[in-house]
Every structure is written in structure tokens, then in C-alpha cells.
Backbone bond lengths (Angstrom), bond angles and torsions (degrees), N, CA, C in turn:
res aa  C-N    CA-C-N  psi(-1)  N-CA   C-N-CA  omega(-1)  CA-C   N-CA-C  phi
1 M - - - 1.410 - - 1.564 106.24 -
2 Q 1.332 118.77 129.54 1.406 123.45 170.86 1.565 117.83 -65.38
3 N 1.219 114.14 146.36 1.533 115.45 -176.83 1.472 109.71 -65.30
4 L 1.352 116.72 130.59 1.499 121.19 177.16 1.549 114.29 -49.44
5 A 1.352 115.02 -41.52 1.407 116.64 -178.93 1.520 114.81 -57.39
6 S 1.212 119.80 -20.39 1.533 123.69 176.55 1.497 109.59 -76.35
7 F 1.274 122.86 -14.48 1.455 124.60 176.46 1.561 114.73 -93.81
8 I 1.387 113.38 -6.70 1.531 116.50 -175.53 1.551 104.65 -110.27
9 E 1.293 116.10 129.08 1.458 122.27 170.64 1.477 111.09 -104.42
10 Y 1.367 118.63 136.73 1.436 121.06 175.79 1.440 108.89 -146.12
11 T 1.336 113.36 159.93 1.442 124.44 -177.64 1.540 106.40 -128.76
12 D 1.299 120.55 142.57 1.471 122.66 175.65 1.430 109.07 -147.02
13 G 1.404 115.94 46.17 1.413 122.65 -176.25 1.625 110.74 -73.86
14 N 1.293 118.50 -138.41 1.497 125.98 -174.36 1.515 109.12 -81.75
15 K 1.273 114.33 10.36 1.482 111.10 -175.53 1.507 111.50 -91.18
16 P 1.350 120.36 159.89 1.438 120.76 -175.92 1.589 114.86 -79.62
17 Y 1.375 113.44 11.65 1.477 118.32 -175.78 1.582 103.03 -145.73
18 T 1.351 113.41 160.69 1.361 122.99 167.59 1.531 111.48 -101.65
19 H 1.432 119.42 133.70 1.330 121.13 -177.38 1.598 101.91 -111.83
20 T 1.336 113.81 128.30 1.438 126.14 176.59 1.489 110.58 -120.83
21 F 1.374 118.80 133.03 1.395 125.78 -178.23 1.423 112.15 -124.87
22 M 1.303 121.13 138.98 1.510 126.56 170.17 1.451 112.09 -141.59
23 R 1.238 111.81 144.34 1.579 123.17 175.41 1.476 108.24 -116.63
24 M 1.410 117.22 123.17 1.447 119.57 -178.62 1.535 109.88 -122.84
25 Q 1.367 118.35 142.20 1.388 120.67 178.82 1.704 105.06 -97.33
26 M 1.197 112.42 121.62 1.443 121.41 179.68 1.491 113.02 -75.75
27 D 1.419 114.75 163.51 1.421 114.14 179.22 1.515 116.69 -59.98
28 N 1.358 119.43 -23.70 1.413 119.74 177.43 1.523 113.51 -86.79
29 G 1.404 116.06 16.26 1.457 118.72 -178.47 1.457 114.68 81.47
30 K 1.354 122.90 -11.95 1.463 118.42 -177.74 1.613 112.22 -78.62
31 I 1.231 112.83 147.12 1.552 116.49 -178.71 1.557 104.70 -98.53
32 E 1.286 116.08 128.38 1.407 127.14 177.51 1.526 112.14 -117.33
33 E 1.181 119.47 140.57 1.452 125.05 178.37 1.560 115.34 -114.11
34 V 1.367 115.23 144.96 1.485 122.12 179.17 1.454 106.96 -130.54
35 D 1.336 118.75 126.38 1.424 127.36 170.80 1.591 112.31 -106.34
36 M 1.313 119.75 130.63 1.440 109.88 175.78 1.563 104.91 -132.03
37 F 1.321 114.71 135.22 1.437 124.13 -177.38 1.505 104.19 -112.08
38 A 1.335 117.47 120.58 1.425 120.71 -175.48 1.572 109.50 -136.87
39 N 1.424 107.79 150.97 1.415 117.95 164.80 1.545 108.01 -135.99
40 D 1.265 119.76 -160.78 1.430 124.62 -175.22 1.495 110.77 -67.81
41 K 1.342 117.59 -23.47 1.475 116.35 -173.04 1.499 109.44 -108.05
42 V 1.300 123.80 -36.27 1.418 119.79 -170.57 1.630 109.09 -141.60
43 R 1.296 110.12 160.41 1.510 127.09 176.96 1.420 107.65 -125.03
44 K 1.347 121.44 120.51 1.453 127.30 175.92 1.661 103.88 -118.29
45 Y 1.389 107.63 141.08 1.468 115.96 -178.35 1.508 108.12 -117.28
46 K 1.263 112.56 149.77 1.486 124.90 170.73 1.543 112.22 -135.75
47 T 1.315 112.99 124.54 1.458 117.19 175.94 1.581 108.67 -121.78
48 R 1.389 113.10 169.79 1.435 116.92 174.63 1.551 112.85 -65.31
49 L 1.275 116.16 -21.76 1.523 121.07 -178.60 1.504 113.28 -75.11
50 D 1.377 119.18 -21.70 1.398 121.15 -171.67 1.508 115.23 -51.43
51 D 1.368 114.09 -50.50 1.400 120.72 -177.89 1.562 115.72 -57.13
52 S 1.320 111.72 -41.87 1.477 117.87 -178.25 1.542 110.47 -73.58
53 I 1.317 119.49 -30.75 1.452 124.64 177.66 1.629 106.75 -68.19
54 R 1.222 116.89 -41.61 1.568 121.65 -177.27 1.506 104.84 -62.49
55 E 1.325 120.97 -43.37 1.472 123.28 -176.88 1.516 105.00 -69.40
56 G 1.266 124.38 -19.17 1.448 117.17 -176.50 1.492 116.36 70.31
57 G 1.213 119.92 -156.69 1.559 121.31 -175.67 1.326 118.64 84.86
58 K 1.284 119.45 -164.68 1.510 126.11 -175.48 1.519 112.41 -55.11
59 G 1.148 123.45 128.69 1.470 127.12 175.10 1.436 117.46 81.53
60 S 1.330 118.44 9.08 1.514 114.79 -175.55 1.483 111.28 -68.56
61 V 1.260 121.30 -34.05 1.507 119.48 -177.71 1.445 108.23 -69.14
62 T 1.232 123.32 -40.63 1.479 127.64 174.78 1.534 110.78 -60.25
63 K 1.361 116.71 -45.81 1.494 117.01 175.95 1.538 114.33 -63.28
64 K 1.322 115.57 -30.35 1.397 120.79 176.70 1.627 112.94 -65.60
65 K 1.275 113.11 -37.57 1.456 122.83 177.83 1.499 110.16 -69.32
66 M 1.374 111.88 -46.49 1.472 118.12 174.91 1.519 115.45 -60.84
67 R 1.306 118.52 -33.21 1.460 122.41 -178.30 1.517 108.24 -73.01
68 I 1.354 116.31 -34.89 1.534 122.20 178.32 1.561 106.70 -65.64
69 E 1.351 112.56 -42.82 1.566 118.75 -176.59 1.475 106.37 -64.53
70 L 1.320 118.22 -41.24 1.470 123.81 -177.71 1.496 110.46 -62.53
71 I 1.298 115.18 -44.83 1.459 118.41 -176.13 1.537 110.72 -72.06
72 N 1.330 113.29 -34.97 1.499 117.57 172.57 1.475 116.75 -59.55
73 A 1.406 111.39 -44.61 1.419 120.25 174.94 1.497 113.19 -62.56
74 F 1.269 116.18 -42.52 1.470 124.04 177.58 1.533 110.76 -56.36
75 E 1.301 117.00 -52.78 1.439 126.36 -179.27 1.595 107.07 -61.94
76 A 1.272 119.65 -39.48 1.554 121.57 -177.77 1.513 106.50 -70.89
77 L 1.301 119.41 -40.80 1.529 121.10 -179.56 1.481 110.31 -69.09
78 L 1.381 116.51 -41.91 1.455 122.30 177.55 1.497 108.57 -56.68
79 K 1.337 118.10 -48.78 1.442 125.32 -177.05 1.547 110.88 -60.00
80 A 1.337 114.73 -45.59 1.365 123.19 179.85 1.447 117.36 -66.85
81 S 1.402 118.21 -21.64 1.292 125.31 -179.70 1.475 116.40 -75.76
82 G 1.377 113.99 -25.05 1.485 118.60 174.85 1.563 111.29 94.91
83 L 1.379 111.46 -11.56 1.508 118.08 176.23 1.456 113.71 -65.00
84 H 1.373 119.04 133.90 1.478 120.36 173.71 1.499 108.19 -101.90
85 I 1.272 119.52 110.45 1.417 125.93 -179.40 1.503 112.13 -118.79
86 A 1.361 114.51 113.63 1.379 117.56 179.47 1.487 119.38 35.79
């Protein structure tokens, strides 16, 4: 098994936050992406689902649940990787 840290990209340059990015393949084969922007006080997440959730409409409740599951999986994988990010 390949080290989880190799699947996680992050930058910690001269910016006031750390940007962490992960791409995950779902059970249905679809690829989803999660971006996390973090500093000492807050973590903000961006997923590809966000825009379609804001527009509302058909399936927005399901998409909100999927977004939460994506973020939870992201956090679990980040923790398992052993990387300390913000």
C-alpha cells in the first residue's frame, strides 16, 4: 500500500493559510475533490459539489450529505497520513 501522504498535496508558502488538496475515487467510480484552506483559527472547505448545492434544485439535500461525507473522509485520511497541517 502506498503511503497516504503521497496522495495529499499541500502548500505552506508565504500565504496566511495552508492549502491542502485531495482527490478521492468514490464507490461509484466518480472522482471528487476536496480543498481545505486552514490557518491557526479556522478550516474552510471547498468541494466540486458546492456550486450545485448553492443553486438548489433537484438532489441538493443528497449533495449536502455527500459533501459532509467527503469532508469527513478527507479529515480521516489526513489524520491517518500523519501529516500535521495547521
